[in-house]
N, C-alpha and C positions, 0 to 999 in steps of 0.2 A: 684702160689704165696702163701706166708705165710701171713695169716690174723689172727690177735689177736682179740678176742672178750671179752669185759669186761662188767660186770653187772653195779650195782649202783656205779658210780664214786664218788659222793659227793664231787666234787672239788679236790680230791686227785691226781692231775695230776703228781706231782713229784714222788709219790710212784708208780704210774702205769708205768710211763716211766722208772723208776729205775728197776722195775720188768721185763719190756721188754728187757732192756739192759742185765739183768742176763740171760734171756731166749736166747738171741742171742749168748751169750758166751757159753752157754751149748748146744744149739741146732745146727741144720745143716746150718743155715744161718740167715740173717737179716729178720726182720718183715717188710712187705711191706705196711701194712694197719692196722689201729686200729679202731674197731667198738665199740662204747659205747652205751649200750642199756637202756638209761634213767637215771634220777637223775644225770645229768652231773654237774649241778650247776655252770654255767658260771657267777660267781659273780665278778663284777668289783669294787664295792664300797659299802659303808654302806647302801645307798638307795636300792641297789639290794637285800641286806639281808632282808629288810623290805617287799620285794615282794615275799618272800618264805613262803609258808604255813607250817611252822615248829615251834615248841616251841622255846622260846628264848635260851634254853640250847643247841640247835642244830645250832644256827646261828654262824657259824664260817667262816672266810674269806677264809680259806684254801689256795690253791696255784694258782688257775686259773688266778688271777689278774696279776701275774708275766708274764704270756704268753700274756695277753691282752696289757700290757704296753710295751712289747718288751724286757723286762729284760731277758726273756728266749724264746726259740722257740721250738715248738713240734718237736722232732727228727724223727717222723713218721707221715705221713698223717693220720689225725684222723677225723672220721665221727661219728656223734651222733644224737640221737633223744631225745626229751624232755620227762620227766616223771612227777611225781606229787610233786617233791621237786626241783623246779627250780627258778632261778631269772627270773620270768615270764615277767617282763618289758623289759629285755634284749632280750629274745627270740622273744617277740612280734614284735620287730623291723624287724624281718626277717621271715615273714609268708611263703615265698616261698623258704626259705633257704638262706644260705650265710655264710661268714667267721666271726666267733666270735673272732678269733685271727689268726695270720699267721699259716697256715697249720692245722687249726682246723675248720671243716666245719659242720654246722648245717643243717639237711635235711628239716627243716621247719615243718609246721603243718602236711604236708604229702609231700613226695618227692621221686623222682627216679633219680639217676645219674649213670654214668658208670666209671669204673676204670679198665684199662687193659682189656677191653672187657667184664667185668662182670657187670651186672646190679644190682644195690643196691637200694632197696626201703624201706621206713619206714614210720610210722605214730607216731606222738607224743601224749603223754597224756595217760589218763586212761578212761575207759567207765563208764558213769553215765547216766542212762536212762532219768532222768528228764532234762538233758541238751543236750542230743544227737541231738534232732531235732531243736535246736536253732541256730541262727547265731553267728558270732564272734562279740559280742557286748561289751566285756569288754575292758577297757583301764585304764592306771594309771591316778590318784592314785586309787588303788583298794579299794573296800569296804570289809566288813567282809564276804560278799557273793562272790563277783567276784574274790577275791584273790585265791579262790579254783576252781570256775567254769571256770576260764581262761584255766586250763589245762585239762578240760574234752573234750573228743573227740566229734566232730560234724559229722553228717551224710554226709555233703558235702565232707569232706575229704575221707571218706570211699567210697563214690560214685565215686569220681575221680579215686581212685586206682582201682576200679572195671572196669573202662573203659580200663585199660591197658591190652594188650594181650601179649602172649609170642612170637608172630611173627613167629610161626613155630618152635621155638627152643625147645629143650628138657628141661622141667622144672625140677629143682633140689632143694631139700630142704637141707639146711645145718643144721646138728644136733649139738647142743652145749648146755652146761649148764653153765651159767655165770651170775647168779643172786645174788650172795652173795656180801656183802659189802667189800670195800677195807680195810681189817683188817688183822693182822698177823694170819697165819695158817688158812685162809679162802680161799676157791676155788673161787676166784673172776675173774680169767683170764684163757682163753684157747687160744691155738694157733693151727690153722687148715691149712691144705694144700688145696687150692682151684684151680681148673683148670681155666686157663685164656688164652687169645689170645696173644701169644708172639709178634705178629706184632702190637698190639694195643698200643697206647701211654701210657706212665707212668705218666700221669697227669689226674686230675679229669675232666670229660666231662659231659655236659648236655645230657639227654636222649631225643632224638628228638620226640619220641612218647609222652612222658610226657609233653613236652612243648606244643605240639599240643593239648593235652587234656586241659591244663590250659587255652589256648586261647578259646577253644570251650565252656568251662564251666564258662567263665568269667561272663556271664550274670546271673549266678545262685548265685553269691556272695550275702550274707545277713549279715548285720551288726546290726540286731535287735535281741531282746530276744524272739521274737514270735516263736512259734512252727510251723514248716513247713516240708513238705515231698518232697523228690527228685522225679523228673519225672520218670514215669515208663509206660510200655506198658499196660495200662488199659483203653484206650479209652478216657482218660481225658486230655492227654497232646499231643500237636502237635509234640513234639520231646522228645525222651527218650534215644536215642543212641548218646552218645557224644564221642565215640571211635575215634581214629585218622584215618584219611583217607590219601591216598597217596597224594592227592591234598593239603590237609591241611599241611602235613609234608613238602612238597615242598615250600609252602608259608612261613613256619617258618624258613626253611633253608635260604631262600632269605633274611629274616629279619635279620638273624644272619651272613650274608655274608658267609654262608657255613662254619662257624667256631664254633664248639661246645665246644671249650675249656672254662672251667669255669674261668673267669678272676680273677686274684689275686688282688682284689680291696678292701681288708680290710681297714677300716678306724676307728679311735677311735671316738666314739660318746658320751662318758661320761667320766667324771673325774675318774682317776684310784685311787684305794686305796693307801694311803700313811701311813705306820705304824707310822711315826713320827708326823703326823698331822691328827689324827682321826676326822671325821666330822659326828657325830651321827645325826645331824639334816639336812642332805643333802636333798634337795627338789626332789620329784618325778615328772618326766616330761614324757609326752607321746611324744616320739621322732619319727621322720621320718628318716630312715637309708638311706644314699646315695646308698648303694648296692641295696636295694629294689627299690629305685627310678630309678636307671639305668636299672635294670632288667625289670621292668614294662614298661618303655618307649621303650626299645628295642623290647620287645615281644608284646607290644600293649595291656596290660591287666591292671586291676585296682589295685592300691595300697590300700590294705584294711585299712591301718592306715590313709591314706589321707581321705578316705570316712568316716572313724570313726570320725575323727576330724570335718569334715563338719557336720555330723549328730549330734555330740555333741553340736556344736554351735547352731544348729537349734532346736534340741529336747532334749538335755541333755541325750543322749542315754545311756551313761555309767551308770547312776544311775536310769534310767527309770524303769528297771525291777528288782530292788533290792528286793522290797517287794514281788513280784511274786516268785523270787528265794527262798526267805526265806520260804515261804509256801510250795513250792514243795519239797525243800530239807528236811524240817522237816517231810514231809510225807514219805520220803525215809529212815528215821531213823537217819538223821544227826542233831546234835544239834548246831544251829548257835550261841546260847548264849555264847558259849565258846570262840568266836572270837570277839575282839573289832575292831572297824572300823580302828583304827590306827595300828592294828596288832602288837602293842608293847607288848602285854601280851597274846600271843597265848596259848591255852591249851596244856598240855603235851601230848595230844592224837590227832593225825590227823586221822580222820575217813577214809581218802583216802589212808593212808599208808599201804603198803603191809608188814605184819609182817612175817618174815621168820620162826620164831620159833612157830607159831601157829599150833594147831593140824589140823585145817581145812584151806582150801584155801580161799582166799578173793574172794567172789563171784562177787564183783564189779570190779575186775581187768581184764584187757584184757588178760594178760599173766598169765598162771597158772603154778606153779612149780610141775612137776611130781616126785613122789617118786621112789626110786629104781634106780636112775641114778648115776653111779659112775663117779666122776670127778677128774682129777689129780690136785694135789696141786702144785702151782708154787713156790717151795722152792728150795734152793740149793741142787743139786744132781749131781752125777757123770754120771748119765744116761740120755742121750738125749731123751729117750722114755718117760721121765716124762712129756713132753709137748704134748703128743698125747694120745688118748684114744678111746676105743670103746664105742658106744652109743646105748642105748636100747630103746630110746624114742625120740620124737620130739614134740615141742610145735606147736600147730595148732590154728590159730585164729578161732573164731566161724564163721560158714558159713554165718550167717547174724546177724546183730546187730539191732534187732527190739525192739521198745519200748513195753514192756510187760504190759498186763493189771494188772499183779500183783503189779505194781508200784503204782496203785491207789486203791488197795483193801481196804485200811483203810479209804478212803474218803466216807462220807455218801452221798447218792443221794436221791433227792426228787422225787415226782411223775412225774415231768416233765423231769427228767433225769439231773437236774442241780446239780453240786457238792455243798456240804455244806448245803443242805436242810434237813429237818426232816419230818418224817411221824407221824402224830398224830391220836389217836383214837377219838371216839366221845366224850369222857370225857376229852380230852386235854392231855392225857398221851402220852409221846414220845415213840413210838413203837420201835425206834432204840435202846432204852436202856433196853427193856424188853427181858429177856433171852428166847430163843426158847425152846418150849416143846419137850420132847423126844418122838420119834416115837416108842419106845419099852419099855416094862415094865422091861426089864432086869436091874439088879443093876449095878451101875458104879463100876468098879474095884477100890480097895482101892488105888492102886498106878498106875498112868498113865505114859506112856513113854513120855519123853520130845520130843518136836517137834523142828526140826531144823528151823532156820530162813527162809531158802529158801522154806520150805514146809508149812509155817504158813498160806499162802493164802488158802490152801486146807481145813484147819481146822479153818477157821475164825469164824464160829458160834460155840462157846463153852460156857458152863455155866459160870456164874460169879465166882463160887468157883474154877474153873479150870484155871483162867487167869494166876495165878502165875506159874503153871506147864507148860503152853504153851509159856511163855515168853522166 
């Protein structure tokens, strides 16, 4: 089957589907499936715009709302994951995935589905070490902190995906390069030929193993901002293996009446944008989506948003950890002062944004763009070969996503090991501010090489007069 892969959509659905139509006219046949790899921007109205961590100049309604309202319908089945420029309040309604519009399906915080026998899995967001081991505690209306932490990947989602096995099938990696923005003369779309099962249904199906894992890990759900670690085989946990068993999968099949078809149960949950009647002061509401309610009830698992609302009523959980987040994020080099609580005047720089024209890769991003990859441009051409390419590399997720000690290297530690303390000499002088003496009589070179940010932890102890060079 023919699968189109797009990078950052930024709500430009009209342009993407128009490009697909062009590809179908030029290519050997119609496209069966469209995969969008983040920054989808499912913006329904003005309130959704305020939930995107982007500067005001980038807050554009674009064209998704037309598909949400039913004015238009996606001409091809579209699957997507979330990135760091999303209407987070909308996607939060569907933590386990669901339809954001007819024929447009969100994979959720993490998810696995099947289409024509092909398993498709994905995880939403970007990696930030200071939020990785927290629970999903954010909810609308977001603060200056949670408007960004909401899209940071959590260890629970990675842990769930690690439980999935290939079930004896041959694992295949699909190579593609589709990370550019949807702009003229940019390589933002590729079309690939993927092997599939001709006898498999041509509609979206749940993956039985993934559903079984969701049931097994339901007790691990955390809606607080406290740091925690997933169970592992270290003698401290009674259970650490949550992979699907044959018995567990049989139980899930019975709950679903042996029907794995994803129901087409999209429903409108928020007012849609009306160009003739703009509503700039539309209220932000933490909504419970009927799709999620139905899915959780059928599978017998927890609706994260329901638990969040109960926790909010009891402990005001959504704002409970804001101060903690500010401190931790500042330690990681992010400046919270650029973001107002009402998000109406966001800075022109989003520290989580992946800039494609930077010389260095964004070290905080899960996905890295490799150089030297030649990608075809989807422009009018008389040659059908324009929509195929040879690939020299493939993106690989890191083998593990462990919180590094480098993230806390700038924090001072007192004699008892508590962060934030100071060590004083007998005369009351703060030793943490005293430059370390050199262990050699050699003269310092007149010009020192600049140290990259990722290597600063190695050279943390430098003389005061070298601080500017090491920054």
